[in-house]
N, C-alpha and C positions, 0 to 999 in steps of 0.2 A: 253748522258743518252738514254739508248732507252727508249723509254716505252711504253705500253703493248695498243693497242687499246682500246676503252671503251664498245665495244662488247663483249670483250673478256676475264674483269669482268664482265659485266652479264652476262656469261653462263654460268661463276665458283660460278658466285651468285645465277644461276637458278637453279644446279645441285648441293649444298650446301640445298638449301631448299628443293628439294628434294626427298633427301638422310634422312632430318630431319624428313619427311611427314612421307617417306616409316620408318624411325624408329616406330614413334608415335605409328603407324597403326599393326604393327609387340609383339608376346606378349612377357612378357617381362623373361628377363632369372631369371633361377634357384638362389636359394639363392647362396652364394660357401658353404655353411652347410645349406644345409636342414635340415627341421623340421619338425616331425610328432605331430598331435593332437590326441591328443584318449579321446571322452568324453563320457562321463557316463550320458546318458543324465536320467532329472529325470520325469523317466514314473511311478511314485508311484510302487503300488507292482508287478513289474515286471521288464523285462528289456529290453536295448536298449543302446549297442554302437556303437557310429561312428566313424571311425577314419579313419585321410587324412592328406594327406600334405599341406604344405603350396600354392600351385599352384593348387592342386585337380585334379590333373594327376592321383592321385593313390588314389580308395576311396573306406573302406570295411565298410559294414554292419552288427553288427551280432543281433540279435534278433531285434521284434518291437514292445514292451508294449505289452499292457492288453486288449483285446478284448471289452473286459465285461465293461472297464471303458471311460465314453465320452470324460474324464480329461486325463487320458493315452495319448488315441489317438489322440484328438487334440494337448497335449504337442511334440508328438513326431512326427506327421507331420508338424508341425509348422517350429522345428525344424530342421527337415532337408530341408524343402523350405526355413527354411533363411540362410541354410551353404549351399545351392547346385541348381541353376539354373533347371528350368524349364527343363523336356527332358533331365538331365544330367545326367552321364556313373556314373556307382556303381562297378566297378568292382569286386568286390562278395559280395556278401551275405550269411552267413549263418545265419542257423535255430537251434540253438543248441538242441529245442525237438518243438514239436509237442502242448503242450500246449498253453492255451489261452495268458496267460501270459508274453507268448514271440513269439507270430506267429501275436500277435494281425494284427498290418498294415500290414503284408509281402504283401500280395497280393498288396495292395495299393501301396506298395513303386516296384512291380511288375509293376504295369500298370503306374504307375509316370513317374520313370526313368527307361533308357537305365542297365538292370542290364546285364551285360556278361556274368560270372559263379555264382552260387547258388549247394549249399553243404548242404544238408541234414542227421539225422538220418538213414532215407528208412525204417522207421517204420512204418506200414497205422494208420494213429487212427482212432478210429472213431466217426469223428467229421464233422456237418457241416462246420466250421471255414475250417478244414484242407484239406476237401474231399475238398471245393471251391478254396483252394489256390492249389489244388495240379491241379486241373484243368487247370488254369492260366500257374503254370509250362512245363505239359505239350503242354499247345498249343504254346508257346514261344521255347518250345524246338523245337517238330514238325519244327515249322516254323523260324528255326537257328538261331533268336532270342538271344539263351541262351543255356550256360552249363549249365547241369546240372550232379551233381553225390552225392551220398551216401556214408557217411562216413567209413573209409573200403577199399573204394576201388577209394578213388582222387589222379590222377595224381600227378605231380610233378610241371608240367603248370601250371596246377590251384594253387599249392598253392605257385608260382611266377608270379602273374593275375597282378602283378604290375609290373614284368618287374626286372633283377639282382637289380638291385643299390635303389628299392624301397623295404618294411617291407617282410618279406618271413613270410610265413603264415602254419603252420603243425597240422593239426588234430590225433592228439594222438592216442586215442582209439577207435573202434576196430582195427586192423592195418588189419584182412583178416575179413573180414563180419560179421553180426552183429546177437546175439542172441538174438532173437526172444524175446524167454519165459522172459528175464531179462528186456524185454520193456514188454510186457502183463503184468507181476509183478507189475513197477514201471515204467512209460515211462522217466522220473527222470534220472534214474538209465542207460540208455545209450542216455545221453547228447554229443553231440557231444563238445567235450575236443579241445581246438584251442590254439595253442603255436605263437605269431608274435614275430616277433623277429625283429629288427633295428636297426642295428650297436652290438656293445654289447649289447642295451638294452631290455629285456625281458619282455612279459603282460602274465600271464594265463590265461583263460577264458572259468570254465569248465561248464555250464551251468549252470543245477540245482542238478550235481551229486552229491549224499548221501554216505552216508558213505562203504554204498559196492561198490558202484564203484569207489572210492577212494580207495578203497581195492587191484581190477581189477588192476590201473593203477598204486598202490606201490608192486606188483605182478611182475612187469614185470620189469628186472632192464633196458632193454633199454630204458624204458618209464619213469623211474623213477626219472633217472637222466637226463631228460628231463623237468625235472615238474619245476626245478630251475626256480625261476622267478623275476626282480625285483619288478614287481607291479601284484596280487592278485585281483582279477574281485571275490568274495568273493562267493562259490558255495549256492546256492537256498536261496538267500538272506538273510544268514545269522541266516537261522533256526538248531537246533540244533539236527538236523538228517544228520549232516555237517562238516565240519570245524574240522576232526577228529586230536590230536592231531601230530597225525604220519602225517597225511597226508600235515597240515599247517609246519612240520619241513622237509619235501622235499622240499616244496614252497620252506620256507624260504624266507618268500616276505619281503622289505624297505615297500612297499605303501598296503595300503587294500583300497576296495571300497566295498559297500557295497550296494545293489541299492534294496531301502526297502520303504512301503511307511509308513504314518505316523499310529503312535496310533490308531486303532478305524476308521478310514478309506476306505473303500469299504472292498474290500477282504480283507485285513489286519485287520478286526474285525474279523475273523475268523484263519489267521495264523499265526500274533500275533508273527511277525522277527522286527530287531532280537532277538534273544536268547539272555541270559544276561549271562549264562553258554560260547555261544560263542563269546560273546564282548570280553568276558574275554581272549580266548584262541587266541584271533586276537590281542590282546593289546601287547602280549611279543616281536612283531613285527613290534611294531606301532612306535620303534624308544626313541627317553630320554622324558622324561616325563617335558615339559617348560613351556607350557602351558596346562591345560583341558578344555572341555567343556561337558554338559550336552548331554544326548541326552533319550531319550526312549526306556527301552529295555525290553522284556517281561521274567520273572524270573518265568517258568514254576514252581520248586518247589512252590516257596507263592501263582501258581495261578492268578497275578498281574502285572500289569505294574510300572517297577520302574525308578526312574532317576539312572540313573550309567554315570559316567565319563571314555570318550577317546579321546587322544592327537597325539602328532607328527603327522604321514604320515595314518591317519585313517583316512577313512568320508565315512558319510552314505546320500544319499540323501535325504533322509524323510527330514535331517536336514541344507545340504550345497546346498541341490536345485544341479543343474547337476556338475557333476565335475569333468574338463580339465585340461585333465597330459600331456606336451607336451614335445618331445625328441630330440635328436639332434643326438643320435645312441648312447652316453654315458650318458651324466646325464640327471635326468628326475625333471620335476617344477609343479607346481601347479599351474596354468592360473588365 
């Protein structure tokens, strides 16, 4: 009977150990069924949405909280630092419009992370916050660190910044240029409207679009059919100047998320969001009323805050905190 020399066994053992050590040092393979998580971050009376896959190889940020609120800034920055390593990569950052409750920490984001592509409305807003942000954007663009596009001129390559198998991003309106008169009248109404798809799951992020911009979206047949989405980030924090019945019908969401502050806290002392009439309109899309829970909404007719019930797939960050929805490309669930 033939026997292997002892040194042969030792060589085989050494190879096995080396392969094991090499494998341990390699990044883990992507899951067979990759998932995408959409984090509606609790930043008070403001907006910030973080989107990323499990491997953090695809990271998208839409808006960055309020500059006038210390709590909003701290919440946004702490959440991002917990979610992404220092000097990590953000494939795409979008500023829906230049109000401080949407670009509050965007300069910090650009200076803290490696942002590959940046999209904004192109409206040159008159504020120190916006001016400082744009100086950083232009500097990074000159240095070749950042690709900067204004919506209406966003190439397809920017909309597939996470690759063909990652989530696809489309800025819906306007396709060619931007009506600066519209911006001058109300910057909310030239918000970057973003539709994100992953598999068959679709998310719509309309910024602070009010009824005038909603109507512009509805008036374009090609855009109108793209409004259909499973998840709606409710425009303008649940204001009664947004979420018209016609717009909600076109979107027909199965999930709705309102990013709004607590009543009489910070800037929501004046804004008073969400509004009762809007909450009632949204409830038509919230699903079956199995369990309900109270939230604060402002009744503009009576000029007072009231308790009202919501149910199903309806979430408000003032009550729920950060809302995380996860999808495998077909099903969506709350984490």
